[in-house]
C-alpha positions as CSV (number, residue, x, y, z in Angstrom):
1,M,32.2,-8.0,-42.8
2,T,34.2,-5.2,-41.2
3,F,37.0,-3.1,-42.6
4,Q,40.0,-1.9,-40.7
5,L,42.6,0.6,-41.9
6,G,46.2,-0.2,-41.6
7,H,45.9,-4.0,-42.1
8,Y,46.4,-4.1,-45.8
9,K,49.6,-5.2,-47.3
10,E,52.0,-2.5,-48.6
11,T,52.0,-4.2,-52.0
12,E,48.2,-3.6,-52.3
13,S,47.4,-1.4,-55.3
14,R,46.4,2.2,-54.8
15,E,43.1,1.5,-56.6
16,K,42.2,-1.2,-54.0
17,K,43.1,1.2,-51.2
18,N,40.9,3.9,-52.5
19,Q,38.0,1.4,-52.9
20,S,38.5,0.3,-49.3
21,Q,38.6,3.8,-48.0
22,H,35.4,4.6,-49.9
23,R,33.6,1.6,-48.4
24,L,34.8,2.7,-44.9
25,Q,33.5,6.2,-45.3
26,K,30.2,5.0,-46.6
27,K,29.8,2.5,-43.7
28,S,30.7,5.2,-41.2
29,K,28.0,7.6,-42.5
30,S,25.5,4.7,-42.5
31,E,26.4,3.8,-38.8
32,M,26.1,7.5,-37.8
33,A,22.7,7.7,-39.4
34,M,21.5,4.5,-37.7
35,K,22.8,5.8,-34.4
36,R,20.8,9.0,-34.8
37,V,17.6,7.1,-35.6
38,A,18.1,4.8,-32.6
39,T,18.7,7.7,-30.3
40,S,15.6,9.4,-31.6
41,A,13.6,6.3,-31.1
42,I,14.8,5.7,-27.6
43,G,14.0,9.3,-26.7
44,A,10.5,8.9,-28.1
45,L,9.9,5.7,-26.2
46,A,11.2,7.2,-23.0
47,S,8.7,10.0,-23.2
48,S,5.8,7.7,-23.9
49,P,3.5,6.4,-21.0
50,G,3.7,2.8,-22.1
51,S,7.5,2.6,-22.0
52,S,8.4,4.0,-18.6
53,A,11.0,1.3,-17.8
54,L,13.3,3.1,-20.2
55,I,13.2,6.3,-18.0
56,R,14.4,4.8,-14.7
57,P,15.9,1.3,-14.1
58,L,14.1,-1.2,-12.0
59,H,17.0,-1.9,-9.8
60,A,20.1,-0.2,-8.4
61,S,22.9,1.2,-10.4
62,P,26.3,0.8,-8.7
63,G,27.4,3.1,-5.9
64,S,26.1,4.6,-2.7
65,K,22.3,5.2,-2.4
66,K,20.3,7.7,-0.5
67,I,17.5,6.0,1.3
68,V,14.8,7.9,3.2
69,G,12.4,6.2,5.7
70,V,9.2,7.9,6.9
71,F,7.8,6.5,10.1
72,Y,5.9,7.6,13.2
73,K,7.9,8.8,16.3
74,A,7.8,6.6,19.3
75,N,9.4,9.1,21.7
76,E,9.3,7.7,25.3
77,Y,8.0,4.4,24.1
78,A,10.9,3.7,21.8
79,S,13.1,2.2,24.6
80,M,10.3,0.1,26.1
81,N,10.6,-2.8,23.7
82,P,13.7,-3.7,21.8
83,N,11.6,-5.2,19.0
84,F,9.8,-1.8,18.4
85,V,11.3,-1.3,15.0
86,G,8.5,0.3,13.1
87,C,9.1,3.8,14.5
88,V,11.6,6.6,13.7
89,E,13.9,5.5,16.5
90,G,13.8,1.8,15.5
91,A,14.2,2.7,11.8
92,L,13.2,-0.9,10.8
93,G,16.4,-2.2,12.4
94,I,18.4,-1.7,9.2
95,R,20.4,1.5,10.0
96,D,23.7,-0.2,10.8
97,W,23.4,-2.6,7.9
98,L,22.8,0.2,5.4
99,T,25.5,2.5,6.6
100,S,28.1,-0.3,6.9
101,Q,27.6,-0.7,3.1
102,G,28.2,3.0,2.4
103,H,24.6,4.0,1.9
104,E,23.0,7.1,3.4
105,Y,19.9,6.4,5.5
106,I,17.7,9.2,6.7
107,V,14.7,8.6,8.9
108,T,12.0,11.2,9.7
109,D,8.4,11.6,10.7
110,D,8.2,15.1,9.1
111,K,6.5,14.5,5.8
112,E,4.0,17.3,5.0
113,G,4.4,20.6,3.2
114,P,7.1,22.3,1.1
115,H,9.4,22.8,4.1
116,S,9.3,19.3,5.6
117,E,12.3,17.1,6.1
118,L,11.0,14.7,3.5
119,E,10.6,17.4,0.9
120,K,14.2,18.5,1.4
121,H,15.4,15.1,0.3
122,I,13.0,14.5,-2.5
123,P,15.3,15.8,-5.3
124,D,18.2,13.3,-4.7
125,L,16.9,10.3,-2.9
126,H,17.0,6.9,-4.6
127,V,14.7,4.9,-2.3
128,L,11.7,6.0,-0.2
129,I,10.3,3.7,2.5
130,S,7.0,4.5,4.1
131,T,4.3,2.8,6.1
132,P,0.4,3.0,5.9
133,F,0.4,4.0,9.5
134,H,2.2,7.3,9.0
135,P,2.1,7.6,5.2
136,A,4.4,9.7,3.1
137,Y,2.0,10.9,0.4
138,V,3.9,10.5,-2.8
139,T,2.1,12.8,-5.3
140,A,2.7,13.2,-9.0
141,E,4.4,16.5,-8.2
142,R,6.9,14.8,-5.8
143,I,7.6,12.1,-8.3
144,K,8.4,14.7,-10.9
145,K,10.9,16.4,-8.5
146,A,12.5,13.1,-7.5
147,K,15.0,12.8,-10.4
148,N,17.0,10.0,-8.8
149,L,14.1,8.0,-7.4
150,Q,14.0,4.4,-8.4
151,L,12.2,2.4,-5.7
152,L,9.2,3.1,-3.4
153,L,8.8,0.5,-0.6
154,T,5.8,0.1,1.7
155,A,6.7,-1.3,5.1
156,G,3.4,-3.1,5.5
157,I,0.5,-3.6,3.1
158,G,-1.3,-0.9,1.1
159,S,0.5,1.5,-1.2
160,D,-2.4,3.9,-2.0
161,H,-0.5,6.7,-0.4
162,I,1.5,6.7,-3.6
163,D,0.1,8.1,-6.9
164,L,0.5,4.7,-8.6
165,N,-0.4,5.9,-12.1
166,A,2.3,8.6,-11.9
167,A,4.8,6.1,-10.5
168,A,4.0,3.7,-13.4
169,A,4.4,6.5,-16.0
170,A,7.7,7.5,-14.4
171,G,9.1,3.9,-14.6
172,L,9.3,3.5,-10.8
173,T,9.1,0.2,-9.0
174,V,6.6,0.1,-6.1
175,A,6.6,-2.8,-3.8
176,E,5.2,-3.8,-0.4
177,V,5.7,-6.7,2.1
178,T,2.6,-8.7,1.0
179,G,1.3,-10.8,3.8
180,S,3.3,-9.3,6.6
181,N,0.4,-8.1,8.7
182,V,-2.6,-9.9,7.5
183,V,-3.0,-11.9,10.7
184,S,-2.7,-8.7,12.7
185,V,-5.4,-7.0,10.8
186,A,-7.8,-10.0,10.7
187,E,-7.5,-10.4,14.5
188,D,-8.1,-6.7,15.0
189,E,-11.2,-6.9,12.8
190,L,-12.7,-9.7,14.8
191,M,-12.0,-7.7,18.0
192,R,-13.9,-4.7,16.6
193,I,-16.8,-6.8,15.5
194,L,-17.2,-8.1,19.1
195,I,-16.7,-4.6,20.6
196,L,-19.6,-3.2,18.5
197,V,-21.9,-6.2,18.8
198,R,-21.6,-6.3,22.6
199,N,-21.8,-2.5,23.0
200,F,-18.5,-2.7,24.9
201,L,-17.3,0.9,24.9
202,P,-20.2,2.4,27.0
203,G,-19.5,-0.2,29.6
204,Y,-15.8,0.7,29.6
205,H,-16.6,4.4,29.9
206,Q,-18.8,3.7,32.9
207,A,-16.0,1.8,34.6
208,V,-13.5,4.6,34.3
209,T,-16.0,7.4,35.2
210,G,-17.4,5.6,38.2
211,D,-20.9,5.0,36.8
212,W,-23.0,1.8,37.0
213,N,-25.9,1.7,34.5
214,V,-26.4,-1.8,33.1
215,A,-29.4,-0.7,31.1
216,G,-27.3,1.9,29.3
217,I,-25.3,-1.0,27.9
218,A,-27.6,-3.9,27.6
219,Y,-30.3,-2.3,25.5
220,R,-28.1,-2.6,22.4
221,A,-25.8,-5.5,23.3
222,Y,-26.2,-8.7,21.2
223,D,-24.7,-12.1,20.6
224,L,-22.5,-12.6,17.5
225,E,-23.9,-16.1,16.9
226,G,-26.6,-16.2,14.2
227,K,-25.7,-12.8,12.8
228,T,-25.0,-12.3,9.1
229,V,-21.5,-11.0,8.5
230,G,-20.4,-9.9,5.0
231,T,-16.9,-9.0,3.9
232,V,-16.5,-6.7,1.0
233,G,-13.2,-8.2,-0.3
234,A,-12.0,-11.6,0.4
235,G,-8.2,-11.5,-0.2
236,R,-5.7,-12.6,2.3
237,I,-7.2,-10.6,5.2
238,G,-10.8,-11.3,4.3
239,K,-10.2,-15.1,4.2
240,L,-8.5,-15.1,7.5
241,L,-11.4,-13.1,9.1
242,L,-13.9,-15.5,7.7
243,Q,-12.0,-18.5,9.1
244,R,-11.9,-16.8,12.5
245,L,-15.6,-16.1,12.4
246,K,-16.6,-19.7,11.6
247,P,-16.6,-20.9,15.3
248,F,-19.1,-18.1,16.2
249,N,-21.7,-19.8,14.0
250,C,-22.4,-16.8,11.9
251,N,-24.0,-16.7,8.5
252,L,-20.9,-15.7,6.4
253,L,-21.1,-13.9,3.0
254,Y,-18.3,-12.5,0.8
255,H,-18.1,-10.3,-2.2
256,D,-14.9,-10.2,-4.3
257,R,-13.7,-9.9,-7.9
258,L,-12.6,-13.6,-7.6
259,K,-14.5,-16.5,-6.2
260,M,-12.4,-18.5,-3.7
261,D,-11.4,-22.1,-4.1
262,P,-14.5,-24.3,-3.7
263,E,-12.7,-26.5,-1.1
264,L,-11.7,-23.5,1.0
265,E,-15.1,-21.9,0.6
266,N,-16.7,-25.1,1.8
267,Q,-14.3,-25.4,4.8
268,I,-15.1,-21.8,5.9
269,G,-18.8,-22.1,5.1
270,A,-18.9,-18.8,3.4
271,K,-21.3,-18.0,0.5
272,F,-20.1,-16.0,-2.5
273,E,-22.2,-12.9,-3.4
274,E,-21.4,-11.7,-7.0
275,D,-23.7,-8.7,-6.7
276,L,-22.5,-6.4,-3.9
277,D,-25.8,-4.4,-3.9
278,K,-27.7,-7.5,-3.2
279,M,-25.4,-8.7,-0.5
280,L,-25.3,-5.5,1.5
281,P,-29.0,-5.4,2.7
282,K,-28.6,-8.9,4.0
283,C,-25.8,-8.1,6.4
284,D,-26.0,-7.3,10.1
285,I,-22.3,-6.6,10.1
286,I,-20.2,-5.4,7.1
287,V,-16.4,-5.5,7.1
288,I,-14.4,-3.6,4.4
289,N,-11.5,-5.6,3.1
290,M,-10.7,-4.2,-0.3
291,P,-7.9,-1.9,-1.5
292,L,-8.3,1.8,-2.2
293,T,-8.3,2.3,-5.9
294,D,-9.8,4.7,-8.4
295,K,-12.9,2.4,-8.5
296,T,-13.3,2.0,-4.7
297,R,-12.6,5.6,-3.6
298,G,-15.7,7.0,-2.0
299,M,-17.6,3.9,-2.9
300,F,-19.7,4.0,0.4
301,D,-21.4,7.2,-0.2
302,K,-24.9,8.4,0.9
303,E,-26.6,6.3,-1.7
304,K,-24.7,3.1,-1.0
305,I,-25.2,3.5,2.8
306,S,-28.9,4.0,2.2
307,K,-29.1,0.4,0.9
308,L,-27.7,-1.0,4.1
309,K,-29.9,-2.6,6.8
310,K,-31.0,0.0,9.4
311,G,-28.9,-0.7,12.5
312,V,-26.0,-2.2,10.5
313,L,-22.5,-2.4,12.1
314,I,-19.5,-1.5,10.0
315,V,-15.8,-2.4,10.5
316,N,-13.3,-0.8,8.2
317,N,-9.6,-1.5,8.6
318,A,-9.0,-1.2,4.9
319,R,-8.8,2.5,3.9
320,G,-10.7,5.5,5.2
321,A,-11.1,7.0,1.8
322,I,-13.3,4.1,0.6
323,M,-16.0,5.7,2.7
324,D,-17.6,9.1,2.2
325,T,-16.6,10.8,5.5
326,Q,-19.6,12.9,6.0
327,A,-22.1,10.3,4.8
328,V,-20.8,7.9,7.5
329,A,-21.0,10.5,10.2
330,D,-24.5,11.5,9.2
331,A,-25.6,7.8,9.1
332,C,-24.2,7.2,12.6
333,S,-26.0,10.3,13.9
334,S,-29.3,9.2,12.4
335,G,-28.9,5.6,13.7
336,H,-28.9,4.1,10.2
337,I,-25.4,2.9,11.1
338,A,-25.6,1.6,14.7
339,G,-21.9,1.4,15.1
340,Y,-18.8,2.1,13.1
341,S,-15.2,0.9,14.0
342,G,-11.9,1.0,12.3
343,D,-8.4,2.3,12.4
344,V,-8.2,4.0,9.0
345,W,-8.9,7.6,8.3
346,Y,-8.3,10.1,5.5
347,P,-6.0,11.9,5.7
348,Q,-3.6,10.3,8.2
349,P,-2.9,11.4,10.9
350,A,-6.5,12.5,11.1
351,P,-7.0,16.2,11.9
352,K,-8.5,17.1,15.3
353,D,-11.8,18.3,13.7
354,H,-12.3,15.1,11.7
355,P,-16.1,14.3,12.0
356,W,-15.5,10.6,12.8
357,R,-13.9,11.7,16.2
358,Y,-17.3,13.0,17.3
359,M,-20.0,10.8,15.7
360,P,-22.0,8.6,18.1
361,N,-21.5,4.9,18.6
362,H,-18.0,4.7,17.1
363,A,-15.0,2.7,18.2
364,M,-12.3,4.4,16.2
365,T,-8.5,4.2,16.9
366,P,-5.4,5.6,15.2
367,H,-4.1,3.3,12.5
368,I,-2.7,0.4,14.6
369,S,-4.1,-2.9,13.4
370,G,-1.2,-3.8,11.2
371,T,1.6,-2.5,13.3
372,T,1.8,-5.0,16.1
373,I,5.3,-5.9,17.2
374,D,5.0,-9.2,15.4
375,A,3.9,-7.4,12.2
376,Q,6.7,-4.9,12.5
377,L,9.3,-7.7,12.7
378,R,7.8,-9.3,9.6
379,Y,7.6,-6.1,7.5
380,A,11.1,-4.9,8.6
381,A,12.5,-8.3,7.5
382,G,10.7,-8.0,4.2
383,V,12.0,-4.5,3.5
384,K,15.5,-5.6,4.2
385,D,15.2,-8.6,1.9
386,M,13.9,-6.3,-1.0
387,L,16.7,-3.8,-0.4
388,E,19.2,-6.6,-0.6
389,R,17.7,-7.7,-3.9
390,Y,17.6,-4.2,-5.1
391,F,21.3,-3.6,-4.5
392,K,22.1,-6.9,-6.3
393,G,19.8,-6.3,-9.2
394,E,17.6,-9.3,-8.4
395,E,13.9,-9.6,-8.8
396,F,11.5,-9.3,-5.8
397,P,9.0,-12.0,-4.9
398,Q,6.4,-11.5,-7.6
399,Q,3.5,-10.9,-5.1
400,H,5.4,-7.9,-3.6
401,Y,5.2,-5.8,-6.7
402,I,2.5,-3.1,-6.9
403,V,4.0,-1.3,-9.9
404,K,6.5,-3.0,-12.2
405,E,7.7,-2.0,-15.6
406,G,4.9,0.6,-16.0
407,K,2.1,-1.8,-15.0
408,L,-0.1,-1.8,-11.9
409,A,-0.9,-5.0,-9.9
410,S,-4.3,-6.4,-10.7
411,Q,-5.9,-5.3,-7.4
412,Y,-5.1,-1.7,-8.2
413,Q,-6.4,-1.8,-11.8
């Protein structure tokens, strides 16, 4: 029941009026007390780690948004392909679309240090888009400074350049375009396996330097057929790699937290290895296909590498920080690792004195496997789709979430 002053008949007795006023005063005091309690409770919840969604909304509030994209510069290559959208100049192909809706879109490659272009926009940006190929490292300190930040998007796959625990505690949404470049990376991994197995690079160097020494190549060139290949991680990329390896008649092994569907496992002809330490010594070739998490960071250290077969080949397109940098370089120098190839380093871009640049028998490249033109078009479309949903307050496809409502996706836990 509610009471409203001024709606009583003039003939009502003074006693009834006094009683009504007393009830109203009592109710008003009660409501004020309840409001104080509720406000206090909300404040307490907002400051607790488990209730971060109360700090920052999952989706956009009305009005113009400031969106910052961090990509690599293409310079003279930008104009060579109209579908080259993953660079600063291409800006994911969404500049006109965003500005036509009244949003501010700033794109830069300058991301490091207190005086960088990115740092200048941290305090008032709403959305930050980055890629694994030229990552904007989003630290807990940056998250603390970014008072308006609501959404962190990865144009591609792999959001470990973000402090995910800090993002979860701050109530941010982190999402990536799951599946956008899995084919690109799996194909690249297969290429790297063949480059290492066939000892391709010394032959290429001979060709460009004018040499001709077949023995210098052939003494360590092998067939892929009959070799044991193990993937550490068999998610989307790992499964695609195993499927592509099947025609080579390899012995295929995989280690993962989840066993794949028996029918798919039978089709591929891969064997599940629950114990990683037992799988590793069996492998002639090891491919890293797991995400970088607190558990996997530095996993392949000196001790783990010592368990590998002498003369093992390693391909790592996952994340550089999964490996102990110096331990890999030392093992390549000693010959324990006969060849190492990948496109991921830590940090990125890799400094000029990074030891992997100078270790023997490597086939390293900059981070390129997941940024083919085909992949760029897929992850650009995915980013646009999520931004559209963000502006409308709609949910993203569930598989795109890395952090949602204070919780990390299972692969990062």
